[in-house]
C-alpha positions in Angstrom: 5.1 -21.9 -0.3 7.6 -19.1 0.1 9.5 -18.2 3.2 12.2 -15.7 4.4 15.2 -16.9 6.4 18.5 -15.6 7.6 19.5 -12.8 10.0 16.5 -10.7 9.4 16.4 -9.5 13.0 20.1 -8.9 13.4 20.8 -5.9 15.8 24.3 -5.1 14.5 25.9 -4.6 11.2 22.6 -4.4 9.3 20.0 -7.2 8.7 19.8 -9.5 5.8 18.4 -12.8 4.6 17.3 -15.0 1.7 14.0 -16.1 0.3 13.3 -19.8 -0.4 10.6 -21.4 -2.4 9.4 -24.8 -1.3 6.9 -27.2 -3.0 4.4 -29.2 -1.0 5.2 -32.8 -1.2 2.5 -35.5 -1.2 2.0 -37.9 1.6 5.3 -39.5 2.8 4.5 -43.0 3.9 5.6 -46.5 3.0 2.0 -47.6 3.3 -0.7 -45.0 3.0 -3.6 -47.3 3.8 -5.4 -47.4 7.1 -3.8 -50.8 7.9 -0.8 -49.1 9.4 -2.8 -47.1 12.0 -0.8 -46.4 15.1 2.6 -47.3 13.5 5.6 -45.1 12.6 4.8 -45.4 8.9 1.8 -43.1 9.0 1.9 -40.2 6.5 3.4 -36.8 7.1 3.3 -33.7 4.9 6.5 -31.9 4.2 8.0 -29.2 2.0 10.9 -29.7 -0.5 13.1 -26.7 -0.9 13.3 -25.9 -4.6 15.2 -22.7 -5.0 17.1 -20.1 -2.8 17.1 -16.4 -3.7 20.2 -14.2 -3.7 21.0 -12.4 -0.5 18.6 -9.7 0.4 20.3 -6.8 2.1 18.0 -5.0 4.7 18.4 -2.2 7.2 19.6 -2.5 10.7 17.0 -4.2 13.1 14.7 -4.7 10.1 12.4 -7.6 10.0 9.8 -9.1 7.7 6.2 -8.2 8.6 4.3 -9.7 5.6 4.7 -11.6 2.4 2.6 -12.2 -0.7 2.9 -14.0 -4.0 1.7 -12.4 -7.2 -2.0 -13.5 -7.5 -2.0 -13.8 -11.4 1.0 -15.5 -12.6 2.8 -16.4 -9.3 6.2 -15.4 -10.7 6.8 -12.4 -8.3 7.1 -12.4 -4.6 6.9 -9.2 -2.4 7.6 -8.8 1.3 7.1 -5.8 3.6 9.6 -5.0 6.3 9.5 -3.1 9.5 11.4 -0.1 8.1 8.6 0.4 5.6 10.2 -0.9 2.5 8.7 -3.3 0.0 11.1 -5.8 -1.7 9.9 -7.4 -5.0 11.7 -10.6 -6.0 11.2 -12.3 -9.3 11.1 -16.1 -9.9 12.8 -17.2 -13.2 12.3 -20.8 -14.5 15.3 -20.4 -16.7 15.8 -20.6 -20.5 14.6 -24.3 -20.7 11.2 -23.5 -19.1 8.1 -24.5 -21.0 5.6 -22.1 -22.4 2.7 -22.5 -20.1 0.1 -19.8 -20.0 0.9 -18.8 -16.5 4.1 -20.5 -15.2 3.7 -20.9 -11.5 6.1 -21.3 -8.5 4.8 -24.7 -7.7 4.7 -25.9 -11.3 8.4 -26.2 -12.2 11.1 -28.6 -11.1 14.0 -27.3 -13.3 17.4 -27.3 -12.0 18.3 -23.7 -13.3 15.5 -21.9 -11.4 16.4 -18.7 -9.5 14.9 -15.9 -7.5 16.4 -12.4 -8.0 15.6 -9.0 -6.5 13.7 -7.0 -9.0 13.1 -3.7 -7.2 12.9 -2.1 -3.8 10.2 0.4 -3.0 11.5 2.8 -0.4 9.8 4.5 2.5 10.3 7.4 4.8 9.8 5.4 8.0 12.9 6.9 9.5 12.2 9.6 12.1 12.4 12.9 10.2 13.6 16.1 11.7 13.2 18.8 9.1 11.6 19.4 5.6 12.4 22.0 3.1 10.6 22.6 -0.2 12.7 23.5 -3.3 12.7 27.0 -4.5 9.7 28.0 -6.7 10.3 28.4 -10.3 10.2 31.8 -12.0 7.3 32.2 -14.5 9.7 34.1 -16.7 12.1 31.1 -17.3 10.1 29.0 -19.6 12.7 26.4 -20.0 13.0 26.1 -16.2 9.3 25.7 -16.0 9.3 22.7 -18.2 12.1 21.0 -16.2 10.7 22.0 -12.8 9.9 19.3 -10.3 8.3 20.0 -7.0 10.9 18.3 -4.7 10.7 18.2 -1.0 14.0 17.4 0.9 13.7 15.8 4.4 16.5 15.2 6.9 16.2 12.2 9.3 17.6 11.2 12.7 19.6 8.6 11.0 21.6 11.2 9.1 19.9 10.3 5.7 18.5 12.9 3.3 15.3 11.9 1.6 13.9 13.6 -1.5 10.1 13.3 -2.3 8.4 14.3 -5.5 5.3 16.2 -4.3 3.6 15.7 -7.7 3.6 12.0 -7.5 4.1 11.4 -3.7 6.9 9.1 -4.4 10.2 8.9 -2.7 12.8 9.8 -5.4 16.0 9.6 -3.4 17.3 8.4 -0.1 21.0 9.4 0.5 23.2 8.5 3.5 25.0 11.7 4.3 25.6 12.5 8.0 26.7 10.4 11.0 24.1 12.1 13.3 20.6 13.6 13.1 20.1 16.2 10.4 19.5 19.6 12.3 19.0 21.9 9.3 18.6 21.6 5.5 18.5 24.1 2.7 18.4 23.9 -1.0 21.5 25.5 -2.5 20.5 25.4 -6.1 17.3 26.8 -7.7 16.5 25.9 -11.3 16.9 23.0 -11.5 16.9 22.1 -7.8 19.6 19.5 -7.6 21.8 20.2 -4.6 21.2 20.7 -0.8 23.4 21.8 2.0 22.8 20.3 5.5 24.3 20.3 9.0 24.6 17.9 11.9 26.6 17.6 15.0 27.8 14.9 17.4 28.1 15.8 21.1 31.3 15.5 23.1 31.0 14.0 26.5 31.6 16.4 29.4 31.5 19.5 27.2 29.0 22.0 25.7 31.0 22.0 22.5 30.2 19.6 19.6 31.8 18.3 16.3 29.8 19.9 13.5 29.3 18.5 10.1 28.4 20.8 7.1 27.9 18.8 3.9 27.0 19.8 0.2 25.0 17.0 -1.5 24.2 16.6 -5.2 20.8 14.7 -5.1 21.2 13.6 -8.8 24.5 11.8 -8.3 24.7 11.3 -4.5 28.1 13.0 -4.5 28.9 14.8 -1.1 31.4 17.4 -0.2 32.4 18.2 3.4 32.7 22.0 3.6 34.2 23.0 6.9 36.7 20.1 7.2 37.9 19.0 10.6 37.3 22.0 13.0 37.4 20.0 16.2 35.2 21.0 19.1 33.2 24.2 18.7 29.7 25.7 19.3 27.0 23.9 17.5 25.6 25.2 14.2 22.1 26.4 14.8 21.0 27.3 11.3 22.0 27.4 7.6 20.4 30.1 5.5 20.8 30.3 1.6 20.2 33.7 -0.1 17.3 34.1 -2.5 19.6 34.4 -5.5 21.6 31.3 -4.5 24.8 33.3 -4.4 25.6 33.1 -0.7 24.7 31.3 2.5 25.2 32.0 6.1 26.0 29.6 9.0 25.0 30.6 12.4 26.4 29.2 15.6 24.9 28.9 19.2 27.5 31.1 20.9 29.6 32.7 18.2 29.4 35.0 15.1 28.2 33.7 11.8 30.1 32.8 8.7 29.4 34.0 5.1 30.1 31.5 2.4 30.0 31.6 -1.4 27.3 29.2 -2.6 28.8 28.7 -6.1 32.5 28.1 -5.2 31.6 26.5 -1.7 34.3 28.5 0.0 34.3 30.7 3.1 34.2 34.4 2.3 34.2 35.9 5.8 33.9 35.0 9.5 32.4 37.9 11.4 34.4 39.4 14.4 34.0 37.8 17.9 32.2 41.0 19.1 29.7 40.8 16.4 26.1 40.2 17.6 25.2 36.5 18.0 22.2 35.5 15.7 19.0 34.2 17.2 17.0 34.3 13.9 18.0 35.2 10.3 16.6 35.5 6.9 17.7 36.8 3.5 15.5 39.4 1.8 13.7 38.0 -1.2 14.5 41.2 -3.1 17.9 41.7 -4.6 19.4 44.1 -7.2 21.8 43.4 -10.1 24.3 46.2 -10.9 26.3 46.2 -14.1 30.1 46.2 -13.8 32.1 48.8 -15.3 33.7 48.1 -18.8 31.5 45.0 -19.1 30.0 45.9 -22.5 32.9 44.7 -24.6 33.3 41.5 -22.8 29.6 40.6 -22.9 29.4 40.9 -26.6 30.7 37.5 -27.3 28.5 35.8 -24.7 25.0 34.6 -24.9 22.4 36.7 -23.2 22.0 34.2 -20.3 25.8 34.1 -19.7 26.0 37.9 -19.9 23.2 38.4 -17.4 24.6 36.1 -14.8 28.3 36.8 -15.1 28.3 40.5 -16.0 25.7 41.5 -13.5 26.8 40.8 -9.8 24.0 40.5 -7.3 23.6 42.6 -4.3 21.7 40.8 -1.5 20.4 41.7 1.9 20.7 39.9 5.3 18.1 40.6 8.1 18.9 39.0 11.5 17.9 39.4 15.2 20.3 39.1 18.1 19.9 37.7 21.6 18.5 41.1 22.7 15.8 41.1 19.9 17.4 44.0 18.0 16.9 43.8 14.2 20.0 44.3 12.0 20.2 44.8 8.3 23.4 44.1 6.2 24.0 44.1 2.4 26.4 41.6 0.6 27.9 42.3 -2.7 30.8 40.2 -3.9 33.1 39.6 -0.9 31.9 42.8 0.9 29.5 43.0 3.8 28.2 46.5 4.4 26.4 47.7 7.5 22.9 48.9 6.7 20.6 49.8 9.7 19.6 48.7 13.2 16.2 48.6 14.8 16.0 48.6 18.5 14.1 45.9 20.3 10.3 46.5 20.4 8.6 47.0 23.7 6.8 43.8 24.8 8.7 41.6 22.4 10.4 38.6 23.9 13.3 36.5 22.6 13.1 36.4 18.8 13.6 33.0 17.3 12.0 33.2 13.9 12.1 35.8 11.1 10.6 36.2 7.6 10.5 39.0 5.0 8.6 39.7 1.9 8.0 42.9 -0.1 8.1 45.7 2.4 7.1 43.7 5.5 9.3 42.0 8.1 7.7 39.6 10.6 9.3 38.3 13.9 8.1 35.6 16.2 9.2 35.2 19.8 9.2 32.5 22.5 6.2 34.2 24.3 3.7 33.8 21.4 4.1 37.4 20.0 4.2 38.3 16.4 5.8 41.7 15.5 5.0 43.2 12.1 7.4 45.9 10.8 6.5 47.9 7.7 9.7 49.1 6.3 8.4 51.7 4.0 5.9 53.3 6.5 8.3 52.6 9.4 5.4 51.3 11.5 5.4 48.4 13.9 2.7 46.4 15.4 2.6 43.6 18.0 0.0 40.8 18.0 -0.2 38.4 21.0 -1.4 35.0 19.8 -1.6 33.5 23.2 -0.3 30.1 22.0 3.2 30.1 23.5 6.5 29.6 21.7 6.6 30.4 18.0 8.9 27.9 16.3 8.9 29.4 12.8 7.2 32.0 10.6 7.4 32.0 6.8 5.6 34.0 3.9 4.1 32.0 1.1 5.9 32.2 -2.2 4.8 34.2 -5.3 1.9 36.6 -5.6 3.9 39.8 -5.0 2.7 42.4 -2.5 -0.9 41.1 -2.7 0.0 37.7 -1.3 1.1 38.2 2.3 0.0 34.9 3.7 2.1 33.8 6.7 2.7 30.2 8.0 3.2 30.2 11.7 4.2 27.1 13.6 3.6 26.8 17.3 4.6 24.1 19.8 0.9 23.1 19.8 0.0 23.4 16.1 0.1 25.9 13.4 -1.8 28.8 11.8 -2.1 30.7 8.5 -2.3 34.5 8.8 -3.1 37.1 6.2 -0.7 40.0 7.4 -2.3 42.3 4.9 -5.6 42.0 6.6 -4.2 41.3 10.1 -6.4 38.2 10.6 -6.0 34.5 11.0 -7.2 32.6 8.0 -7.2 29.1 9.6 -5.5 27.4 12.5 -4.9 23.8 13.6 -4.1 22.4 17.0 -2.2 19.3 17.9 -2.6 16.5 18.9 -6.3 16.8 18.4 -6.2 17.2 14.6 -2.8 15.6 13.7 0.3 14.5 15.6 2.6 17.1 17.1 4.1 19.3 14.4 7.9 19.2 14.0 8.3 21.4 11.0 6.3 22.9 8.1 7.0 24.6 4.7 5.1 26.0 1.8 4.7 23.8 -1.2 3.1 26.6 -3.3 1.1 29.7 -2.5 -2.0 27.6 -1.8 -0.6 24.4 -0.3 1.7 23.5 2.7 3.6 20.4 3.8 3.6 19.5 7.5 6.1 17.2 9.2 4.8 15.5 12.3 6.8 14.0 15.2 5.7 10.5 14.2 7.5 10.9 10.8 4.3 11.4 8.7 4.2 14.2 6.2 0.7 15.9 5.4 -0.2 18.1 2.5 -2.7 20.7 3.3 -4.5 23.6 1.7 -5.3 26.9 3.2 -8.1 25.3 5.1 -5.5 23.2 7.0 -7.2 19.9 6.3 -5.5 16.9 4.6 -6.0 17.2 0.8 -6.3 13.8 -1.0 -6.3 14.1 -4.9 -7.5 11.9 -7.7 -4.9 9.2 -8.6 -5.5 9.9 -12.3 -4.5 13.6 -11.8 -1.0 12.7 -10.5 1.8 13.3 -12.9 3.5 10.0 -13.8 6.8 9.3 -15.6 5.3 5.9 -16.7 1.9 5.2 -18.2 -1.0 4.1 -16.0 -1.3 0.3 -15.8 -3.7 -0.3 -13.0 -7.3 -0.7 -14.3 -8.7 0.0 -10.7 -7.7 3.6 -11.1 -10.2 4.1 -14.0 -13.5 5.8 -13.6 -16.1 3.2 -12.2 -18.2 3.3 -15.3 -15.2 3.0 -17.7 -13.8 0.2 -15.5 -17.1 -1.8 -15.7 -17.4 -1.1 -19.5 -13.9 -2.3 -20.3 -14.1 -5.3 -18.0 -17.2 -6.5 -19.8 -16.3 -5.6 -23.4 -12.9 -7.4 -23.2 -14.1 -10.4 -21.3 -17.2 -10.9 -23.4 -15.3 -10.1 -26.7 -17.5 -7.1 -27.5 -15.1 -4.1 -27.8 -16.6 -0.7 -28.1 -15.6 1.1 -31.4 -16.8 4.5 -30.2 -14.4 6.4 -27.8 -15.2 9.5 -25.9 -12.4 11.9 -24.8 -11.3 11.4 -21.2 -8.1 11.9 -19.2 -5.0 11.0 -21.2 -3.9 8.3 -18.7 -7.3 6.6 -19.0 -7.3 6.8 -22.8 -3.8 5.3 -22.9 -4.8 2.4 -20.6 -7.9 1.7 -22.6 -6.0 1.7 -25.9 -3.3 -0.6 -24.4 -5.9 -3.1 -23.0 -7.8 -3.2 -26.3 -4.6 -3.6 -28.3 -3.6 -6.6 -26.2 -7.1 -8.0 -26.6 -6.5 -8.6 -30.3 -4.9 -12.0 -29.5 -7.3 -12.9 -26.7 -10.6 -12.9 -28.5 -9.9 -16.4 -29.9 -9.5 -17.9 -26.5 -12.2 -20.1 -25.0 -14.9 -18.2 -23.2 -14.0 -19.4 -19.8 -10.2 -18.9 -20.3 -10.7 -15.3 -21.6 -13.1 -14.5 -18.7 -10.6 -15.9 -16.2 -7.8 -13.8 -17.6 -9.6 -10.5 -17.5 -10.9 -11.3 -14.0 -7.3 -11.4 -13.0 -6.4 -8.3 -14.9 -9.2 -6.2 -13.4 -8.8 -7.7 -9.9 -12.3 -9.2 -9.7 -11.7 -11.7 -7.0 -15.1 -13.4 -7.1 -15.1 -13.8 -10.9 -11.6 -15.3 -10.6 -12.8 -18.0 -8.3 -16.0 -18.5 -10.5 -14.3 -18.8 -13.8 -11.4 -20.9 -12.4 -13.9 -23.3 -11.0 -15.7 -23.5 -14.5 -12.4 -23.7 -16.3 -11.0 -26.5 -14.2 -14.0 -28.8 -14.4 -12.8 -32.2 -15.8 -9.4 -30.7 -16.5 -7.3 -30.2 -13.3 -7.8 -30.4 -9.6 -8.8 -27.1 -7.9 -6.8 -25.9 -4.9 -7.8 -26.7 -1.4 -9.2 -23.2 -0.9 -12.3 -24.3 -3.0 -13.1 -27.0 -0.3 -16.3 -28.9 -1.2 -16.7 -27.1 -4.5 -14.0 -29.4 -5.9 -14.7 -32.6 -7.8 -15.9 -35.6 -5.6 -12.8 -37.7 -6.1 -10.4 -34.8 -5.4 -12.4 -33.9 -2.2 -12.4 -37.5 -1.0 -8.7 -37.9 -1.6 -7.9 -34.7 0.5 -10.2 -35.7 3.3 -8.6 -39.0 3.4 -5.2 -37.5 3.8 -6.6 -35.3 6.6 -7.9 -38.3 8.3 -4.5 -40.0 8.2 -2.9 -36.9 9.6 -5.4 -36.9 12.4 -4.8 -40.5 13.0 -1.0 -40.0 13.2 -1.4 -37.3 15.9 -4.3 -38.9 17.8 -2.2 -40.5 20.5 -1.1 -37.1 21.8 -4.0 -36.6 24.2 -7.5 -37.7 24.7 -9.1 -34.7 23.0 -7.2 -35.3 19.8 -8.0 -39.0 20.0 -11.8 -38.2 20.4 -11.7 -35.9 17.4 -9.9 -38.5 15.3 -12.3 -41.2 16.3 -15.4 -39.0 15.5 -14.0 -38.2 12.1 -13.2 -41.8 11.3 -16.7 -42.9 12.3 -18.4 -40.2 10.2 -16.3 -41.1 7.1 -17.0 -44.8 7.6 -13.4 -45.9 8.3 -14.3 -48.2 11.2 -11.3 -50.5 11.4 -8.7 -47.7 12.0 -11.1 -46.2 14.5 -11.3 -49.5 16.5 -7.5 -49.9 16.4 -7.0 -46.4 17.7 -9.5 -46.9 20.6 -7.8 -50.2 21.6 -4.5 -48.4 21.9 -5.7 -46.1 24.6 -3.4 -46.1 27.6 -4.9 -47.9 30.7 -4.0 -45.0 32.9 -6.1 -42.7 30.7 -9.4 -41.4 32.3 -11.3 -42.4 29.1 -9.7 -45.9 28.9 -12.9 -47.8 29.8 -15.2 -45.8 27.7 -12.9 -46.2 24.7 -12.8 -50.0 25.1 -16.7 -50.1 25.3 -16.9 -47.9 22.1 -14.5 -50.2 20.2 -16.7 -53.1 21.2 -19.8 -51.3 20.0 -18.2 -50.4 16.6 -17.0 -53.9 16.0 -20.4 -55.6 16.8 -22.4 -53.0 14.9 -20.3 -53.2 11.8 -20.9 -57.0 11.5 -24.5 -56.9 12.7 -27.3 -58.2 10.4 -30.1 -58.1 13.0 -32.5 -55.3 12.2 -33.6 -55.0 15.8 -30.0 -54.4 16.9 -29.6 -51.6 14.2 -32.9 -50.1 15.1 -31.9 -50.0 18.8 -28.6 -48.1 17.9 -30.7 -45.6 15.9 -33.1 -45.1 18.7 -30.2 -44.4 21.1 -28.7 -42.0 18.6 -32.1 -40.1 18.4 -32.3 -39.9 22.2 -28.7 -38.5 22.5 -29.5 -35.9 19.9 -32.7 -35.0 21.7 -30.7 -34.6 25.0 -28.2 -32.1 23.2 -25.4 -34.6 22.4 -25.6 -34.0 18.7 -22.3 -35.3 17.6 -22.5 -38.5 19.7 -25.8 -39.2 18.0 -24.5 -38.4 14.5 -21.7 -40.8 15.0 -24.0 -43.6 15.9 -26.3 -42.8 12.8 -23.2 -42.9 10.6 -22.1 -46.2 12.3 -25.4 -47.9 11.2 -25.4 -46.4 7.8 -28.1 -43.7 8.4 -26.1 -40.9 6.9 -29.1 -39.1 5.4 -30.6 -38.9 8.9 -27.4 -37.7 10.4 -27.3 -34.9 7.7 -30.8 -34.0 8.5 -30.2 -33.6 12.1 -27.1 -31.5 11.5 -29.0 -29.3 9.1 -31.8 -28.9 11.7 -29.2 -27.7 14.2 -27.8 -25.1 11.6 -24.5 -27.0 11.3 -24.4 -26.3 7.6 -20.7 -26.7 6.9 -20.7 -30.1 8.7 -23.8 -31.1 6.9 -22.1 -30.5 3.5 -18.9 -32.1 4.5 -20.7 -35.3 5.6 -23.1 -35.3 2.6 -20.1 -34.9 0.1 -18.2 -37.8 1.6 -21.0 -40.4 2.3 -24.2 -39.7 0.3 -25.0 -40.7 -3.2 -24.7 -37.9 -5.7 -28.5 -37.4 -6.0 -28.9 -37.2 -2.3 -26.0 -34.8 -2.1 -27.7 -32.5 -4.7 -30.8 -32.4 -2.5 -28.8 -31.3 0.5 -27.1 -28.7 -1.7 -30.5 -27.4 -2.8 -31.5 -26.8 0.9 -28.0 -25.2 1.6 -28.5 -22.9 -1.5 -31.9 -21.7 -0.1 -30.1 -21.0 3.3 -27.3 -19.1 1.6 -29.8 -16.8 -0.3 -31.7 -16.2 2.9 -28.5 -15.0 4.4 -27.5 -12.9 1.4 -24.5 -15.0 0.7 -25.0 -15.0 -3.1 -21.4 -15.6 -4.2 -21.2 -18.9 -2.2 -24.5 -20.0 -3.6 -23.3 -19.2 -7.1 -20.2 -21.3 -6.7 -22.1 -24.1 -5.2 -24.5 -24.4 -8.2 -21.5 -24.0 -10.6 -19.6 -26.8 -8.9 -22.7 -29.0 -9.4 -23.1 -27.8 -13.0 -26.5 -26.7 -12.2 -26.3 -23.8 -14.7 -30.0 -22.8 -14.6 -30.0 -22.3 -10.8 -26.6 -20.6 -11.1 -27.8 -18.1 -13.7 -30.9 -17.5 -11.5 -28.9 -16.6 -8.5 -26.7 -14.3 -10.5 -29.8 -12.5 -11.8 -31.2 -12.4 -8.3 -28.0 -10.9 -6.9 -27.7 -8.4 -9.6 -24.5 -9.8 -11.1 -25.7 -8.4 -14.4 -22.5 -8.5 -16.3 -21.4 -12.0 -15.1 -24.9 -13.4 -15.6 -25.1 -12.6 -19.4 -21.5 -13.9 -19.9 -22.5 -17.2 -18.2 -25.5 -17.4 -20.4 -23.3 -17.0 -23.5 -20.9 -19.6 -22.1 -23.5 -22.3 -21.4 -25.8 -21.4 -24.2 -29.3 -19.9 -24.1 -30.9 -23.3 -25.0 -29.7 -24.7 -21.6 -31.6 -22.1 -19.6 -35.2 -21.2 -19.1 -36.2 -18.8 -21.9 -38.0 -16.4 -19.5 -34.8 -16.3 -17.3 -32.6 -15.8 -20.4 -34.7 -12.9 -21.6 -34.6 -11.3 -18.1 -30.8 -11.6 -18.0 -30.3 -10.0 -21.3 -32.7 -7.2 -20.5 -30.8 -6.4 -17.2 -27.4 -6.7 -19.2 -28.7 -4.2 -21.8 -29.7 -1.8 -19.0 -26.3 -2.2 -17.4 -24.5 -1.6 -20.7 -26.5 1.6 -21.4 -25.6 2.8 -17.9 -21.8 2.3 -18.4 -21.9 3.7 -22.0 -21.4 0.6 -24.1 -24.2 1.4 -26.6 -23.2 -1.2 -29.2 -23.3 -4.2 -26.9 -26.6 -2.9 -25.3 -28.2 -2.7 -28.7 -27.0 -6.2 -29.5 -28.9 -7.6 -26.5 -31.9 -5.5 -27.0 -32.2 -7.0 -30.6 -32.4 -10.5 -29.0 -35.4 -9.8 -26.8 -37.9 -8.2 -29.2 -40.4 -5.7 -27.9 -38.9 -5.3 -24.5 -35.6 -4.5 -26.1 -37.1 -1.9 -28.3 -38.8 -0.3 -25.4 -35.6 -0.1 -23.4 -33.8 1.5 -26.4 -36.5 4.1 -26.8 -36.2 4.8 -23.0 -32.5 5.6 -23.6 -33.3 7.5 -26.8 -31.2 5.1 -28.9 -32.3 4.2 -32.4 -32.0 0.7 -33.8 
């Protein structure tokens, strides 16, 4: 067993703990016979600690929610915590470990064992506040296009910054940056996107002022730089906006003028005068111009074209912002100079503007009353649209596409919508919380897809139809090769699972997705050393690899017969001596706890009577406390057991059987069954249990008390019941545990386990099955193999069944 311990639920200073592996010890008793019933020497089951892991550091208030051991080789342990992380620990037996096929946690007793942390799979379970997609790559920059990664940065209430790769859906980075919730976040580098700038603030008690934090973070190295230093108490930062050419950025305050910063040198260029209009919404124009410096020709001759274009051609960029009176201002920025451009008075009917976006020659403003104002700069025309959905939180044009792509993402308090500004119509809209949880923030991933952050911390990706858009796992770009067979196409999965387990690889390959081709090639390469394994061992291995749970149980049962004891999970499918030993241990445990109360004592007594352990049952009944309500009946039952066990009079035994029959007729089934077991009529007891549909109890009693031939007769009836209920898998395991291969193959054929049926036929040999059944199994197997595309194996089985095989080949247009 594996368990977690330590301060996993700590409320301060961060949680942590260790993992420990314990091995189940056998019965602990000085005398494990039933002679010691009622004494202090009765057995107990315990666990002996074998190895302790290194300390596992977890987040504050984090606790373990679930734990699992690797199902194949049992050398890895993973556990899931309340903060959404998965920790993977690896068990190492040490350099002196033996070379077993699958070394397991419970198999080794070496002194140099250890459990180490192998990896931690992160999560974005923290409450997120804002998301920003990295700048789109320019199609003209071919080198940038190759290195481009679609990264989404997210700020959390904890002050952390998380970076997701939208091509894979993986969390690439999680950096601890701020001491308070992240209020705004912007990418400050473009190609490649490797740095962000973010702001946060902490309130000051008794004041409207705050202590602001503005931090530049390199997401590759995690290095941070505090930009504004210690400024003391001041108005809170409301937004950070980076220019389209990544040359400048603006910091706007709640009640104060904005600041202009150099994005390359990370230094303050200018703080606007106090009388300057306060910003309510701001954006940078996506269009900017490069003007050549005078006398730059000579100096640029010795530089590369890229160096010359960036250093010799300064960028002139444009700021658009709205003030508290909804007036629109335009300024240009070149070098360290800000030049006043134009001013557009507030539109009639337009409320307080809190969002602004610009593309091509169109400027869009959104206000708190649900109005969208569209201003055409070239035509100098304005139009107001009342959406009727209340406050507009943000508006943003989709990237790329030039003048023809004027799709606008609008986020409301109660949802979002996508508009086509060119056609002045709504393409699609979504309302919360009917469709998704309340929307916190949204941004464009590409011109056809958006990312939506909800208040519960979930991030949805959606197309223009505004529905969640799942994608094929095989289409996701991966840095590592695909290693999970379950992600293969269903037909290819079935084909590979059969060909490798049956040692019949397919030499013909059709072109598929490169990930699937790589995985197929890897599996077949590894198979080269497996084809010499025993049939049951090879089938068991590939059942594990392909995650076929039932086949794992089936082949493990076959592979373990006469070799090793199966685990307790196989129950009565185990060998007789193993099952009897385990049931004996259970009886001793029941006996040890039987004195707790009358109900437990009655259950223990019933179990002992059914299993034929009469002496400890009598001893237990005689120890009943005189003050107990069942004291008198327990004493009478003890007398009955003692006299009946030594009786030789047939009349006395027949009387007991008659009483048992009457009890069963009156609905007291178990009382009657106990009396029948007491006089040795176990077959009759099983018959009554079976008639009452108590099948589990019937098999349990038959396995323990009946002769093997009688037990097989009960199993035959139970198999018929399982088939009638459609429980084919249990029926197959039942026949396999009894080595009844003909019936096992018949049920496999009936249940359409076509691949497994023919592999069992090859394992036990066709001579051990009915010829008609063998032919039917091979015919179904050939049909299955034609369906999944394994023509070579299908032709092999067709050649074994004569005319029927030839007819099947002609049906699939395959020549011999």
